[in-house]
C-alpha positions as CSV (number, residue, x, y, z in Angstrom):
1,L,62.2,91.6,87.5
2,D,60.6,89.3,90.1
3,Q,61.9,86.2,88.3
4,I,65.5,87.5,88.0
5,V,65.6,88.4,91.7
6,L,64.1,85.0,92.7
7,D,66.6,83.2,90.5
8,I,69.5,84.9,92.1
9,C,68.2,84.1,95.6
10,E,67.7,80.5,94.7
11,R,71.2,80.2,93.2
12,A,72.5,81.6,96.6
13,G,70.7,78.6,98.3
14,L,67.5,80.2,99.5
15,D,64.3,78.2,99.1
16,S,61.7,80.0,97.1
17,S,59.3,79.8,100.1
18,L,61.6,82.1,102.0
19,V,61.6,84.8,99.3
20,D,58.8,87.2,98.5
21,V,59.2,88.9,95.1
22,T,55.5,89.4,94.2
23,A,55.7,93.2,94.5
24,L,58.3,93.3,91.7
25,A,56.2,91.4,89.2
26,S,54.9,94.4,87.3
27,T,58.4,95.5,86.2
28,N,59.7,94.1,83.0
29,V,63.4,93.7,82.3
30,L,64.6,93.2,78.7
31,G,67.9,91.7,79.8
32,Y,70.4,91.5,82.6
33,C,74.0,90.5,82.0
34,V,76.1,88.9,84.8
35,T,79.7,88.9,83.5
36,R,81.5,87.6,86.5
37,N,81.1,85.5,89.6
38,A,79.5,87.5,92.4
39,D,77.6,86.9,95.6
40,A,73.8,87.4,95.6
41,K,74.0,90.8,97.2
42,S,76.4,92.1,94.5
43,A,74.3,90.5,91.7
44,I,71.1,92.2,92.9
45,A,72.7,95.6,93.5
46,P,72.5,96.9,89.9
47,L,68.8,95.9,89.9
48,L,68.2,97.8,93.2
49,M,69.9,100.9,91.7
50,A,67.9,100.8,88.4
51,Y,64.5,99.9,89.6
52,L,64.5,101.5,93.1
53,F,63.4,98.8,95.4
54,G,64.5,97.6,98.8
55,A,65.0,94.3,100.6
56,V,64.1,93.4,104.2
57,E,63.9,90.2,106.3
58,S,60.4,90.1,107.9
59,D,58.8,87.2,109.6
60,F,61.7,85.0,108.4
61,V,61.0,85.8,104.8
62,L,63.2,88.0,102.6
63,K,60.9,90.5,101.0
64,F,61.6,92.8,98.1
65,V,59.6,96.0,98.2
66,P,59.4,98.7,95.5
67,R,59.9,102.3,96.8
68,G,57.3,104.9,96.5
69,G,54.6,102.8,98.2
70,A,51.8,103.8,100.6
71,V,52.3,105.1,104.1
72,A,52.5,102.1,106.5
73,M,51.8,104.1,109.7
74,T,51.3,107.6,111.1
75,I,53.2,108.2,114.3
76,P,51.9,110.7,116.8
77,E,54.5,113.1,118.2
78,A,53.6,111.9,121.7
79,D,54.9,108.4,120.8
80,L,58.3,109.5,119.6
81,G,59.8,109.2,123.1
82,L,61.6,112.5,122.6
83,E,60.0,115.0,125.1
84,S,60.3,112.7,128.1
85,E,64.1,112.3,127.4
86,G,64.7,115.9,126.6
87,V,66.2,114.8,123.3
88,E,65.6,116.6,120.0
89,L,64.8,114.8,116.8
90,E,68.1,113.9,115.2
91,E,68.2,115.5,111.8
92,T,71.2,115.4,109.5
93,F,71.5,117.1,106.1
94,A,73.9,116.1,103.3
95,Q,75.8,119.1,102.0
96,E,74.5,120.3,98.7
97,H,78.0,120.4,97.2
98,D,78.4,116.7,97.9
99,L,75.3,115.8,95.8
100,P,75.2,115.4,92.0
101,K,74.0,118.1,89.6
102,N,74.1,115.7,86.7
103,L,73.3,112.0,86.5
104,D,74.1,109.7,83.5
105,V,72.7,106.2,83.0
106,L,74.8,103.9,80.8
107,Y,73.0,100.8,79.4
108,A,72.8,98.3,76.6
109,D,70.6,99.8,73.9
110,P,68.8,97.4,71.5
111,A,68.1,100.3,69.2
112,Q,71.9,100.6,68.7
113,D,72.7,96.9,68.2
114,Y,73.2,96.6,72.0
115,Q,76.0,99.2,72.1
116,T,76.3,101.4,75.1
117,G,73.6,104.1,75.3
118,K,73.5,107.1,77.6
119,Q,70.6,109.1,79.0
120,S,71.2,112.1,81.3
121,R,69.3,114.2,83.7
122,N,70.3,117.5,85.2
123,R,69.2,119.6,88.2
124,N,68.3,123.3,87.6
125,A,71.6,125.2,87.8
126,R,69.9,128.2,89.3
127,V,69.0,126.3,92.5
128,V,71.9,123.9,92.8
129,N,75.3,124.9,94.0
130,T,77.2,121.8,92.9
131,K,79.0,120.6,89.7
132,N,79.2,116.9,90.7
133,R,78.2,114.3,88.1
134,T,77.2,110.7,89.0
135,V,77.3,107.9,86.5
136,L,75.3,104.7,86.8
137,E,76.8,101.9,84.6
138,L,74.0,99.3,84.4
139,P,74.6,95.8,83.0
140,L,71.0,96.0,81.8
141,T,69.3,96.0,78.4
142,M,66.6,98.7,78.1
143,D,65.2,101.3,75.7
144,G,66.0,104.9,75.9
145,D,62.8,106.0,77.6
146,T,63.3,103.5,80.4
147,A,66.9,104.7,80.9
148,A,65.8,108.4,80.8
149,Q,63.2,107.7,83.5
150,I,65.7,105.9,85.7
151,A,68.0,108.9,85.4
152,D,65.2,111.3,86.3
153,K,63.9,109.3,89.2
154,T,67.3,108.4,90.7
155,L,68.5,112.0,90.7
156,R,65.4,113.2,92.4
157,V,65.6,110.4,95.0
158,I,69.3,111.2,95.8
159,W,68.3,114.7,96.6
160,D,65.2,113.6,98.6
161,E,67.4,111.3,100.8
162,R,69.8,114.2,101.8
163,N,67.5,114.7,104.9
164,Q,68.0,111.9,107.4
165,Y,66.3,111.3,110.8
166,G,66.8,109.4,114.0
167,F,64.2,108.9,116.7
168,K,62.9,106.4,119.2
169,L,59.5,104.7,119.5
170,V,58.0,103.0,122.5
171,G,55.2,100.5,122.3
172,S,54.6,97.0,121.0
173,K,52.5,98.3,118.1
174,Y,55.6,99.7,116.5
175,L,57.4,96.3,116.5
176,V,55.6,95.6,113.2
177,L,57.6,98.3,111.4
178,D,60.3,97.1,109.0
179,A,63.0,98.8,107.1
180,T,61.5,99.9,103.7
181,D,58.2,101.0,105.5
182,I,57.0,104.6,104.9
183,V,55.9,106.5,108.0
184,T,54.6,110.0,108.7
185,F,55.2,111.9,111.9
186,G,55.0,115.4,113.3
187,Y,57.5,117.2,115.4
188,K,57.3,120.8,116.7
189,G,54.6,121.8,114.2
190,N,56.4,120.2,111.2
191,S,55.2,117.2,109.2
192,Y,57.6,114.6,107.9
193,V,57.3,111.7,105.5
194,A,60.2,109.2,105.8
195,R,61.3,105.8,104.6
196,I,62.7,103.6,107.4
197,A,66.3,102.4,106.7
198,K,67.0,100.5,109.9
199,T,65.2,99.5,113.1
200,T,67.0,98.4,116.2
201,I,65.0,97.0,119.2
202,G,66.7,97.8,122.5
203,Q,66.0,97.4,126.2
204,D,62.3,97.7,127.3
205,R,61.2,97.4,123.7
206,V,62.5,100.8,122.8
207,I,62.8,100.9,119.0
208,E,65.5,103.1,117.5
209,I,64.6,104.2,114.0
210,A,66.9,105.5,111.3
211,A,65.0,107.0,108.4
212,M,65.4,109.3,105.4
213,S,63.1,111.8,103.7
214,E,60.7,110.3,101.1
215,D,58.6,111.8,98.3
216,S,56.4,109.3,96.4
217,H,56.3,111.7,93.4
218,S,60.0,111.1,92.8
219,Y,59.3,107.6,91.7
220,I,57.0,108.7,88.8
221,S,58.5,109.9,85.6
222,S,57.4,110.4,82.0
223,Q,60.8,111.3,80.6
224,T,61.6,110.2,77.1
225,G,65.0,109.2,75.7
């Protein structure tokens, strides 16, 4: 995976010294088919969907970071900058009926002479009030077990990310936080684990954070195809 992502970045004109793909080296990809001209972002998008990693520019280097990593920082509630402004933690929740109950992964299956294979994963119907189905059409070659695990992990991550948060941080020590970082924080007696999606540095070094709920267990799967 690291070599594929690096090759795409280099084809887009980035020098290898400006790209860090070392964290992707442990993931093997049997094959990736690029069938049309596309920009680097579009070429990497199917890999992001399949292998659940993110990209962030940090210290002038484009870094690719697998999801499900360790917590980068624990943020005390007193540092959130909420009480002093009289502003509540911004929480938004995706409606359950907008989320998928079923997820299908389509891929090139070497066990079927590279014809299209399909692996599916379903949420428990007794706890899910939706009939939506999502299909991931991946231009990737993989075995059935890998595709089944992608379906399993992706469906769980989609449901994890339905909870999204917005808050502010004050202090230079938080300037090191990047998108893709995992943070924990407390608010009104509740504990949260979240992955940062975006950071915006404003006036007086006030950092606005947009984040979404994260569960490291969702990136582990032993499903078989």
